[in-house]
C-alpha positions in Angstrom: 29.1 -16.6 5.8 27.7 -18.8 3.4 24.2 -21.0 3.5 25.0 -24.4 3.3 23.0 -25.6 0.7 21.2 -28.6 2.5 20.4 -25.7 5.6 18.9 -23.5 2.8 16.9 -27.1 1.1 15.5 -28.0 4.3 14.2 -24.4 5.1 12.0 -24.0 1.9 10.7 -27.9 2.6 9.7 -26.1 5.9 8.6 -23.1 4.0 6.5 -24.9 1.9 5.0 -27.6 4.8 4.2 -24.6 6.8 2.7 -22.4 3.6 0.5 -25.1 3.0 0.1 -25.9 6.8 -1.6 -22.1 6.7 -3.6 -22.0 3.6 -5.2 -25.6 4.1 -6.3 -23.8 7.4 -7.3 -20.6 5.7 -9.4 -22.9 3.2 -11.2 -25.0 5.5 -12.7 -21.8 7.2 -13.7 -19.8 4.6 -15.1 -23.5 3.5 -16.6 -24.4 6.8 -17.9 -20.2 6.8 -20.1 -21.1 3.4 -21.0 -24.5 4.5 -22.7 -23.5 7.7 -24.3 -20.3 6.9 -25.9 -21.5 3.6 -29.3 -20.5 3.9 -29.2 -19.1 7.4 -30.3 -15.3 7.6 -28.0 -14.8 10.8 -24.1 -15.4 10.1 -21.6 -16.5 12.0 -18.2 -14.7 10.6 -16.1 -16.7 12.9 -14.9 -19.3 10.4 -14.2 -16.7 8.0 -12.3 -14.1 10.0 -10.2 -17.8 11.2 -9.6 -17.7 7.3 -8.6 -14.8 6.7 -6.1 -14.7 9.9 -4.6 -17.1 8.4 -4.6 -16.7 4.0 -2.6 -13.0 5.5 -0.4 -14.6 8.3 0.9 -18.0 5.4 1.0 -15.1 3.0 3.1 -12.6 5.0 5.5 -15.4 6.7 6.0 -16.3 2.7 7.7 -12.4 1.5 9.1 -13.0 4.9 11.2 -16.2 3.8 12.2 -14.0 0.6 13.6 -11.3 3.0 15.2 -14.0 4.8 16.9 -15.4 1.7 17.9 -12.4 0.0 19.9 -11.4 3.2 21.2 -14.5 3.5 20.2 -14.6 7.4 22.3 -12.7 8.4 21.4 -8.6 9.8 24.8 -7.8 8.0 22.7 -7.8 4.7 19.9 -5.8 5.8 19.6 -2.1 4.2 17.3 0.1 2.2 16.8 -1.3 -0.7 15.6 -5.0 0.9 13.9 -3.9 4.2 10.6 -2.7 2.9 9.8 -6.8 1.8 10.4 -7.4 5.9 8.2 -4.6 6.7 5.7 -5.5 4.2 5.5 -8.9 5.1 5.7 -8.7 9.0 2.2 -6.1 8.1 0.9 -8.6 5.9 1.3 -11.3 9.0 0.1 -9.0 11.5 -2.7 -7.8 10.0 -3.5 -11.3 9.9 -3.0 -11.2 13.6 -5.1 -8.2 14.4 -8.5 -10.0 12.4 -7.7 -12.9 15.3 -7.7 -10.5 17.6 -11.1 -8.6 16.3 -12.5 -11.7 16.6 -11.6 -12.4 20.2 -12.2 -9.2 21.5 -15.6 -8.8 20.0 -16.9 -12.7 21.1 -15.1 -12.1 24.7 -15.4 -8.4 25.7 -18.6 -8.1 22.8 -17.1 -4.4 22.4 -17.2 -3.2 25.7 -13.5 -1.9 25.7 -14.3 0.2 22.7 -11.9 -2.2 21.0 -9.3 -0.2 23.1 -6.7 -3.2 23.3 -7.0 -3.9 19.6 -5.9 0.1 18.6 -3.4 0.0 20.8 -1.4 -3.4 19.0 -2.5 -1.2 16.1 -1.3 1.9 16.9 2.4 0.2 18.4 2.9 -1.7 14.8 1.9 1.5 12.7 4.3 3.3 14.9 7.2 0.4 14.2 6.7 0.2 11.1 7.3 3.8 9.7 11.0 3.9 11.5 13.7 2.3 9.9 15.9 0.9 12.5 14.7 -3.0 12.6 16.3 -3.4 16.4 13.8 -0.5 17.2 11.0 -1.2 14.7 11.5 -5.0 16.0 11.0 -3.9 19.6 7.6 -1.9 19.1 6.3 -4.9 17.0 7.0 -6.8 20.2 5.3 -4.0 22.8 2.7 -4.6 20.1 2.3 -8.2 20.5 1.9 -8.0 24.3 -1.6 -6.2 23.9 -2.4 -9.4 21.2 -1.5 -11.3 24.6 -6.0 -10.6 25.2 -6.1 -13.6 22.7 -4.9 -16.7 24.6 -6.1 -15.4 27.4 -10.1 -15.4 26.2 -9.2 -19.0 25.4 -7.8 -19.5 28.9 -11.5 -17.7 29.7 -13.5 -19.6 27.1 -12.2 -23.0 28.3 -12.5 -22.2 32.7 -15.8 -21.1 31.8 -17.0 -24.2 29.8 -16.5 -28.0 29.8 -16.3 -31.3 27.3 -15.5 -30.3 23.7 -15.8 -27.0 24.3 -13.3 -26.4 26.5 -11.5 -29.0 24.3 -11.6 -27.1 21.1 -11.1 -23.8 22.8 -7.5 -25.6 24.8 -6.1 -26.7 21.6 -6.9 -22.9 19.9 -4.4 -21.9 23.1 -1.6 -23.6 22.6 -2.3 -23.2 18.5 -1.9 -19.5 19.3 0.6 -19.6 21.7 3.1 -21.9 19.5 2.6 -19.3 16.1 3.1 -16.4 17.9 6.3 -18.3 19.9 7.7 -19.4 16.8 7.2 -16.5 14.8 9.0 -14.1 17.5 11.5 -16.1 17.5 12.6 -15.1 14.3 12.7 -11.7 15.4 16.0 -10.3 15.0 15.8 -9.1 19.0 15.9 -12.4 19.8 17.8 -14.8 17.2 21.1 -12.6 17.4 21.4 -12.8 21.2 20.1 -16.7 21.1 22.4 -17.0 18.3 25.0 -15.7 19.9 24.5 -18.1 23.3 24.2 -21.4 21.3 26.7 -21.4 18.7 23.5 -21.8 16.2 23.6 -20.7 13.1 20.6 -17.9 12.0 19.0 -20.4 9.2 18.6 -23.2 12.3 16.4 -21.1 13.9 13.8 -20.1 11.6 13.6 -24.4 11.1 12.9 -24.9 14.5 11.0 -21.9 14.6 9.3 -23.3 11.4 8.7 -26.2 13.1 6.7 -24.4 16.0 4.5 -22.7 13.9 3.7 -25.8 11.8 2.7 -27.5 15.7 0.7 -24.2 16.0 -1.0 -24.6 13.3 -2.6 -28.0 13.7 -3.1 -27.7 17.1 -5.7 -24.2 16.2 -7.1 -27.1 12.8 -7.7 -29.4 15.8 -9.6 -27.3 17.8 -11.5 -25.9 14.8 -12.0 -28.9 12.6 -15.5 -30.3 13.9 
């Protein structure tokens, strides 16, 4: 099916907004890291970690969007000559999530689990990227993301043990993570195919919805870290 020109323009418009949101958030966090650590002997790597995470998530999203346009949002057009683009974009994005994961695991568990959760996350992602069938690859990625659900649990823990501004920030970041990951998973082949069949939506329309959800998530996260 040929992509409607207006749908494609709207897709590219949302992609531009989303990429800008990722990069602005990354820039803000890196700038914050430089500011709070200037002249300090003890470094706080929290903002830097967030900055790196969002930078890679933004770059990965652009690569994935390139794959979507090349294949015309149609799984029938996936092949060995273009599937590597999807794997590259997914790997870059998932690296960003991994940095976020490492940050929360070390902050909350303080290394008590020997980074076991992160290990399983990386293991499932790595195995998935070696495989060639997109459904199986997506399944492994989703299983890996199950371990990353530790991140929102960590924010819930922080919110529960805190109050005032700290609790508010933790809740903003909690919803930010949930929206970002939910939006990303919404465009996965394992979900988008049955969703389009059940609703009658085109795949590009699901991407529109997913991008709006992710943009909302990035805004929530930004609000949680702006001070």
